[in-house]
SEPA-919142 format. One record per residue: residue in three letters; x negated, y, z negated of N, C-alpha, C, O in turn; residue number from 0. Coordinates in steps of 0.001 Angstrom, whole numbers, plus 524288, in hexadecimal, padded with zeros to 5 digits. Atoms other than C-alpha are relative to their C-alpha. Layout:
residues N
res, n.x, n.y, n.z, ca.x, ca.y, ca.z, c.x, c.y, c.z, o.x, o.y, o.z, n
ALA, X, Y, Z, X, Y, Z, X, Y, Z, X, Y, Z, NUM
...
end
This chain:
residues 114
res, n.x, n.y, n.z, ca.x, ca.y, ca.z, c.x, c.y, c.z, o.x, o.y, o.z, n
MET, 801F3, 8027F, 7FC21, A6DAF, D95AA, B6193, 7FDB8, 80416, 804C0, 800AF, 8051C, 80865, 0
VAL, 801D9, 7FBF9, 7FC17, A6571, D9F8E, B6A20, 7FC8E, 7FE1F, 805AF, 7F829, 7FC2E, 805ED, 1
LEU, 8036B, 801F4, 7F9C9, A619D, D9CD3, B7995, 8013C, 802FC, 8036A, 8053A, 805A7, 8031C, 2
SER, 7FF4F, 7FD40, 7FBB1, A5F64, DA2BC, B8669, 80274, 7FD3A, 803C7, 80160, 7F88F, 80426, 3
LEU, 7FCAA, 80388, 7FC10, A689C, D9E8D, B9155, 7FE8C, 80473, 8053F, 7FD6A, 80904, 8043D, 4
TRP, 7FF6F, 7FE19, 7FBE8, A67E9, DA31D, B9F9E, 806C3, 801E9, 800CB, 809AA, 7FE39, 7FFBD, 5
TYR, 7FC17, 7FEDA, 7FF2C, A74C9, DA9F2, BA279, 8023A, 801DD, 80491, 7FED9, 8033B, 807B3, 6
LEU, 7FCBB, 7FD7C, 7FC8B, A7EFD, DAEEC, BAC20, 80513, 80303, 7FD63, 80789, 800F6, 7F9CD, 7
TYR, 7FB9D, 7FCB6, 801E0, A897F, DB92A, BA94A, 804A2, 7FFAA, 80435, 803E5, 8018F, 80891, 8
GLU, 7FB01, 7FF37, 7FC10, A9748, DB788, BB059, 80369, 7FF95, 7FE26, 80404, 7FC0C, 7FAF2, 9
THR, 7FA5E, 7FF82, 8017F, AA4D9, DBBB6, BAE68, 800CD, 800EF, 7FA77, 804C4, 7FF40, 7F854, 10
GLU, 7FFE9, 7FE58, 8050F, AA237, DC0EA, BA141, 7FDE5, 7FB84, 7FC2E, 7FE4C, 7FB71, 7F764, 11
ARG, 802E3, 805F3, 80384, A9B2F, DB33B, B9CC0, 7FAAA, 7FF01, 8019B, 7F8B7, 7FEE7, 80600, 12
ILE, 80681, 80281, 7FD9A, A8D2C, DAEF0, B9BC0, 80024, 7FA52, 7FF9A, 802A3, 7F80D, 7FC2C, 13
PHE, 8012B, 805DB, 7FE1A, A894F, DA0FA, BA0F8, 7FAE4, 7FFEE, 7FFEE, 7F7D2, 802B5, 80261, 14
CYS, 8060D, 8032A, 80098, A7D48, D9A11, B9D0F, 800EC, 7FA71, 80194, 80529, 7F86D, 8029D, 15
ALA, 7FEFB, 80674, 80105, A7A48, D8BC3, B9DA2, 7FBE7, 7FD03, 7FDC1, 7F7A6, 7FF40, 7FDB9, 16
THR, 8032A, 80331, 8030B, A7323, D821A, B96E0, 800BD, 7FA13, 8016C, 803B8, 7F8CA, 804F8, 17
GLN, 7FF98, 80527, 8000F, A7171, D7366, B9555, 8046E, 7FD71, 7FC53, 80506, 7FE75, 7F7A9, 18
LYS, 7FB9D, 80110, 803C7, A7D72, D6C0B, B9110, 7FD70, 7FE31, 7FAE8, 7FF1F, 8003D, 7F6E5, 19
SER, 80390, 8028A, 80437, A73F7, D6497, B8761, 7FD5C, 804ED, 7FB23, 7FB09, 80395, 7F725, 20
SER, 801F3, 7FB52, 802A3, A7027, D726B, B8107, 801B9, 7FFCE, 7FB34, 80604, 7FDDA, 7FA45, 21
LYS, 7FD72, 7FEFD, 804A3, A7102, D7574, B7360, 80419, 804E1, 7FF39, 8075D, 80549, 7FBB9, 22
LEU, 7FD0A, 7FB62, 7FEC8, A7740, D81CC, B7723, 806D2, 7FE52, 80239, 80ACF, 80089, 800B5, 23
VAL, 7FB96, 802A1, 7FF24, A8239, D79B0, B7D89, 803A1, 7FDB6, 7FC06, 8084E, 7FE85, 7FB3E, 24
TYR, 7FE2D, 801A2, 80522, A8323, D71A5, B7152, 80248, 803E9, 7FD63, 806CB, 802B3, 7FC40, 25
HIS, 7FE08, 7FE6F, 8023C, A85D9, D7C94, B6A98, 80451, 80466, 80032, 806AF, 806C2, 7FCBD, 26
LEU, 7FA26, 7FCC8, 7FD77, A901B, D845F, B7243, 804D3, 7FC81, 801C0, 80937, 7FDF8, 8030C, 27
GLU, 7FB26, 8030A, 80184, A97BF, D78C6, B722C, 80366, 7FF73, 7FC6E, 80800, 7FE4D, 7FD37, 28
SER, 7FDB4, 7FFCE, 8048D, A9ACF, D796D, B6498, 80247, 80483, 7FEEE, 8064D, 80460, 7FC4D, 29
ASN, 7FFBF, 7FB28, 80118, A9AF2, D88A2, B6485, 7FE6A, 80396, 80486, 7F9E4, 80431, 8060A, 30
PRO, 7FFEF, 7FF07, 7FAF6, A9D46, D8F43, B6FDB, 7FDEF, 807E1, 7FFDA, 7FDF7, 80B4E, 8033A, 31
ARG, 800FC, 7F922, 80125, A98C4, D9DE4, B6913, 7FB99, 80036, 80273, 7F9FD, 7FC19, 8045B, 32
CYS, 8051D, 7FE40, 7FC99, A8C92, DA3FE, B6F73, 7FEFD, 8060A, 7FF6C, 80220, 809AA, 7FFCC, 33
ALA, 80164, 7F8B4, 7FE4D, A8516, DB15F, B6F98, 7FC69, 7FEB4, 8040A, 7FA58, 7FA7D, 80513, 34
PHE, 803E2, 7FED6, 7FC0A, A7D31, DB603, B79E5, 7FDAD, 80556, 80060, 7FF4F, 80966, 7FE62, 35
GLU, 80300, 7FAFC, 7FF6B, A737F, DBF92, B7DF4, 7FEC1, 80032, 8047D, 7FD0D, 7FBDF, 805B9, 36
VAL, 80163, 7FDD1, 7FB19, A70BB, DC57D, B8B98, 7FB60, 804A7, 80022, 7FCEE, 80931, 7FFCA, 37
ALA, 80390, 7FB98, 80045, A6432, DCDCC, B8BD6, 7FA98, 7FDF2, 80203, 7F82D, 7F9D0, 80193, 38
GLY, 8064C, 800DD, 7FE03, A578B, DD050, B929B, 7FB2E, 80083, 7FA9B, 7FB69, 8020A, 7F60D, 39
ASP, 80564, 80030, 80414, A49F3, DCEE1, B8BF0, 7FBBC, 8047A, 80047, 7F778, 804CB, 7FE15, 40
GLN, 803D5, 7FBC1, 7FE25, A4461, DDAF6, B917B, 802D2, 805FB, 7FE16, 80788, 806BD, 7FD7E, 41
PRO, 7FC5A, 7FADC, 8016B, A4775, DE923, B8D8E, 802DB, 8026A, 80473, 80195, 8000C, 80870, 42
PRO, 7FCE0, 7FED9, 80516, A5059, DEFF2, B8DCC, 802AA, 7FC78, 7FDE9, 80554, 7FA31, 80134, 43
TYR, 7FBE8, 8043E, 80149, A579F, DE69F, B864B, 803DF, 80134, 7FF41, 804F9, 80504, 7FC8A, 44
ARG, 7FA64, 7FE5E, 8006A, A6500, DE5EC, B87CF, 80340, 7F93C, 8008C, 8010B, 7F50A, 8015B, 45
GLY, 7FB91, 80491, 7FF91, A7029, DDB38, B8851, 80511, 7FE9E, 7FD24, 80758, 80183, 7FA0D, 46
VAL, 7FB60, 80118, 80315, A7B3C, DD434, B83BC, 7FF48, 7FBD6, 7FD14, 7FB97, 7F8E3, 7FDF8, 47
ARG, 80072, 804B5, 802A7, A7E5D, DCA3F, B793D, 805CB, 7FF0C, 7FD9E, 80911, 80291, 7FD8B, 48
GLY, 7F9FB, 80134, 8018A, A8ACF, DC4B1, B7407, 8019A, 7FA09, 7FE8D, 7FE6C, 7F684, 7FF55, 49
GLN, 7FBAE, 8055D, 8015F, A937F, DB8C9, B7007, 8034D, 7FEE5, 80320, 805C5, 80260, 80559, 50
GLY, 7FD59, 80206, 7FC67, A9A6C, DAFD5, B77D3, 80267, 7FA29, 7FE2B, 80251, 7F89D, 7F99E, 51
THR, 7FE49, 80520, 80077, AA06F, DA24A, B796B, 7FED3, 7FE10, 804EF, 7FF4C, 8009F, 808FA, 52
VAL, 80362, 802A9, 7FB65, A9A26, D989B, B82A7, 803FD, 7FB39, 80114, 805EF, 7F856, 7FDC2, 53
THR, 7FD43, 8055E, 7FDA3, AA190, D8E5D, B8B41, 7FCD1, 7FD4E, 8033E, 7FAA5, 7FF93, 806E2, 54
LEU, 8037F, 803E8, 7FE37, A9A47, D8332, B8F7B, 80129, 7FD6E, 8064F, 80397, 7F948, 8064A, 55
LEU, 7FE17, 8016D, 7FC09, A9C1A, D80F1, B9E05, 7FBFE, 7FB8E, 802AC, 7F7A4, 7FCAA, 80464, 56
GLN, 80390, 8043A, 7FED4, A96DC, D72F6, BA1E2, 7FFC9, 80039, 8067C, 7FBC8, 7FF4D, 808FD, 57
HIS, 80119, 800CA, 7FBA2, A9A9B, D73CA, BAF0A, 7FD99, 8048E, 80362, 7FDC7, 80400, 80828, 58
ARG, 801B9, 7FC30, 7FCA6, A93FD, D811E, BB37F, 7F992, 7FF9A, 7FE79, 7F676, 80306, 7FFCC, 59
GLY, 80609, 7FF36, 802A9, A8659, D7DD5, BACF9, 7FCDB, 7FF14, 80611, 7F9AB, 802A4, 80699, 60
ARG, 803DA, 8003C, 7FBC3, A7F53, D7A4D, BBA4B, 800EA, 80557, 80391, 7FD85, 807DC, 805DC, 61
GLU, 7FD91, 7FB95, 7FBAB, A868D, D84BF, BC20C, 7FD67, 80650, 7FD28, 7FBDA, 80A0E, 7FFBF, 62
LEU, 80261, 7FB2C, 80247, A81C1, D8F7E, BB710, 7FA80, 7FEAB, 80056, 7F7F1, 80197, 8032B, 63
LEU, 80536, 800BC, 7FE96, A74A4, D89C3, BB6A2, 7FDAD, 801EE, 80403, 7FA18, 8050E, 80349, 64
GLU, 801FC, 7FEF0, 7FBCB, A71EC, D8B3F, BC43E, 800CB, 80662, 800FB, 7FCF1, 808B0, 802B4, 65
GLN, 80061, 7FB67, 800E5, A7710, D9942, BC35B, 7FCC1, 8036C, 7FCB8, 7FB6E, 807EC, 7FDC5, 66
LEU, 803D7, 7FE93, 803BA, A6ECE, D9B4F, BB810, 7FA8B, 7FF20, 80225, 7F6FE, 8019A, 8000E, 67
LEU, 80667, 7FFDC, 7FE9A, A6210, D9801, BBEBB, 7FF38, 8028D, 8047F, 7FAB5, 803EA, 80574, 68
GLY, 7FF6D, 7FB81, 7FCFB, A6699, DA06D, BCA84, 7FE0E, 80493, 7FE7A, 7FB15, 80737, 80130, 69
ARG, 7FFE8, 7FB18, 800B7, A66C1, DAB6D, BC2A1, 7FA5F, 8001C, 7FD52, 7F780, 803B1, 7FEC0, 70
TYR, 80679, 7FE4F, 80391, A58ED, DAA18, BB90D, 7FC1D, 7FD0B, 80357, 7F7F0, 7FF46, 8027E, 71
LEU, 803D9, 803C6, 7FDC1, A5080, DA01D, BC176, 7FEEF, 801DA, 80561, 7FA9B, 8010B, 8074E, 72
HIS, 802E8, 8008A, 7FAE1, A51A2, DA4D8, BCF96, 7FDE2, 7FE46, 802F6, 7FBA2, 800AB, 80679, 73
GLY, 80153, 8037B, 7FBE5, A4E53, D9AE5, BD60D, 7FF63, 7F908, 7FE85, 7FDF1, 7F784, 7FA31, 74
SER, 7FEDA, 805AC, 800FB, A4FD7, D8BB4, BD6B5, 7FA0E, 7FCF6, 80013, 7F973, 7F837, 7FF9A, 75
ASP, 80669, 80506, 7FF74, A400B, D86DC, BD7E9, 7FE4B, 80092, 7FC57, 7F9CC, 7FEE6, 7FCAB, 76
THR, 80203, 7FFF3, 804EF, A3D7E, D89CD, BC954, 800FB, 7FAB3, 7FDE0, 804D2, 7F833, 7FF54, 77
PRO, 80006, 80414, 802C1, A3A9B, D7E4E, BC083, 804B2, 7FF7A, 7FC53, 80740, 7FB7B, 7FB8A, 78
LEU, 7FC05, 7FD5F, 804BF, A43E9, D84B1, BB62F, 80509, 7FEFB, 8044C, 80825, 7FB6F, 8035A, 79
HIS, 7FB4A, 80199, 7FD00, A4E0E, D8439, BC091, 8016A, 7FAAD, 801E4, 805CB, 7F8B7, 80196, 80
LYS, 7FEC2, 80680, 7FE77, A4CD6, D766F, BC5D4, 801DE, 7FD95, 7FA4C, 80682, 7FC7E, 7F9A7, 81
MET, 7FE4A, 80225, 8069B, A4D69, D713F, BB645, 804CE, 801C0, 7FE91, 807B4, 7FE55, 7FCD0, 82
LEU, 7FB5A, 7FFAE, 8024E, A5926, D7922, BB2D6, 804F9, 7FDF3, 8038D, 80955, 7FCA3, 80201, 83
LEU, 7FB63, 80243, 7FBFD, A60F7, D74F3, BBEF7, 8009D, 7F950, 7FEBB, 804E1, 7F734, 7FE0B, 84
SER, 80043, 805C2, 7FF87, A5CD8, D6618, BBE09, 80275, 7FEE3, 7FA10, 801AB, 7FA51, 7F8C9, 85
ARG, 7FDC2, 8000B, 80511, A63A8, D673C, BB008, 805F9, 8016A, 7FFEA, 808E3, 8002F, 7FC4B, 86
ALA, 7FB93, 7FCBA, 7FF73, A6FC7, D6F05, BB57E, 80538, 7FD02, 7FF73, 80931, 7FFA6, 7FED8, 87
ASP, 7FB95, 80372, 80122, A79C1, D6391, BB3F4, 80043, 80116, 7FA12, 804C3, 80134, 7F863, 88
ASN, 7FE10, 7FFCF, 8054D, A77CF, D65BC, BA4E0, 801E2, 80544, 7FE1D, 8033E, 8067D, 7F9AB, 89
GLU, 7FF80, 7FA6F, 80280, A7A02, D734F, BA495, 8059E, 800FD, 7FEFB, 8093B, 7FEA9, 80124, 90
VAL, 7F9B8, 7FF18, 80083, A8664, D796B, B9F0A, 8001F, 80708, 7FEF8, 7FCF7, 8094C, 7FC22, 91
ALA, 80018, 7FA24, 7FFB7, A89F0, D8874, BA0B8, 80422, 800B8, 7FA00, 807E0, 7FE7F, 7F7F5, 92
LEU, 7FD9A, 7FC77, 804F3, A8CFF, D9131, B94CB, 803A5, 804E4, 80223, 801CA, 80811, 8053B, 93
GLU, 7FDF0, 7FAE1, 7FD3B, A9807, D9B98, B97D5, 800D7, 802EF, 7F8F9, 803C4, 80125, 7F59A, 94
ILE, 7FF54, 7FC20, 803AC, A96B7, DA638, B8CB6, 803DC, 80417, 80086, 80295, 807A3, 80383, 95
ARG, 7FC79, 7FC67, 7FEE6, AA2BB, DAE4B, B8C0D, 7FF01, 80416, 7F969, 80087, 8031B, 7F4F5, 96
PRO, 80135, 7FAD4, 8038D, A9DDA, DBB72, B83B9, 80544, 8008E, 7FD0C, 80981, 800AE, 7FF52, 97
ILE, 7FB74, 7FD68, 80369, AA6F7, DBEF6, B776C, 7FEE8, 8057F, 7FF62, 801C1, 8090F, 800EA, 98
ARG, 8020A, 7FB35, 8019B, A9E83, DC9D1, B7250, 7FA00, 800BE, 80311, 7F623, 7FDED, 8028A, 99
ILE, 80593, 7FE96, 7FDC0, A939D, DD146, B7B60, 7FD5A, 8058A, 7FDBA, 7FFC8, 809A4, 7FD13, 100
PHE, 8033E, 7FABF, 802EE, A899B, DDB6E, B7563, 7FC6B, 800FC, 80405, 7F9C6, 7FD69, 805DB, 101
ALA, 804C1, 7FEAD, 7FCBB, A80DF, DE327, B7E84, 7FCAE, 8031C, 7FDB0, 7FE6A, 80575, 7F9DE, 102
TRP, 802BE, 7FD37, 801E3, A74D9, DEA14, B7BEF, 7FD05, 8024B, 8035F, 7FD1D, 7FFDD, 80785, 103
ASP, 80260, 7FD92, 7FCD0, A6CA1, DF2BA, B82A1, 7FB4E, 80508, 7FE18, 7FC90, 8099B, 7FD50, 104
TYR, 80220, 7FCB1, 802AC, A5F46, DF889, B7D7A, 7FCD6, 80466, 8059D, 7F8E9, 806FA, 80497, 105
THR, 8026E, 7FE52, 7FB74, A5B59, DFEB2, B8B57, 7FEFA, 80623, 7FE2A, 7FA43, 80704, 7FE7A, 106
SER, 7FF9D, 7FA01, 8017F, A5CE0, E0E38, B86A6, 7FBAD, 8004D, 7FAD0, 7F8C3, 80414, 7FA37, 107
ARG, 802D9, 7FF76, 8046A, A55CB, E0AB3, B79A1, 7FAE7, 7FF65, 801EF, 7F70A, 8020D, 800DB, 108
MET, 806E1, 80158, 7FE69, A4A33, E04D4, B8040, 7FE72, 803B5, 803FA, 7F9AD, 803CC, 80494, 109
LYS, 8027A, 7FC36, 7FCFE, A48F6, E0FB5, B8A69, 7FD70, 80360, 7FD3E, 7F90D, 804D3, 7FE94, 110
GLN, 801D8, 7FBCF, 803E1, A4790, E1979, B7E63, 7F95D, 7FD77, 7FE72, 7F551, 8000B, 7FEBB, 111
SER, 804C3, 802F6, 80232, A3C7E, E1019, B7984, 7FA97, 7FFB9, 803A0, 7F639, 7FE89, 80201, 112
ILE, 803E1, 8011A, 7FBE4, A3470, E0FF0, B85DE, 7FD6D, 804D9, 8005E, 7F9D3, 8056F, 8037F, 113
end
């Protein structure tokens, strides 16, 4: 399963949030292993990817969602912000503890081709 999630990086962990009823939570409950990638979609291409384990934090779902909304939406008057907050009681936080991390940076290679 591959999907994109908003994230926060804090104390050497990656935090995300999703609905408790999601297929992602269903799969992580039986197997907490995951892979992740953090990368931009604009040149120069660079980022990190890796593998880790996930802990589901039921008690931090709403709190983390509010932090993510502040980071990604920058305002509370949008329809998306209001819709996501209306479902906040059903959010669960995902705490990813990286085990392996690999980085790449094609900045110097891409400068040569311009």
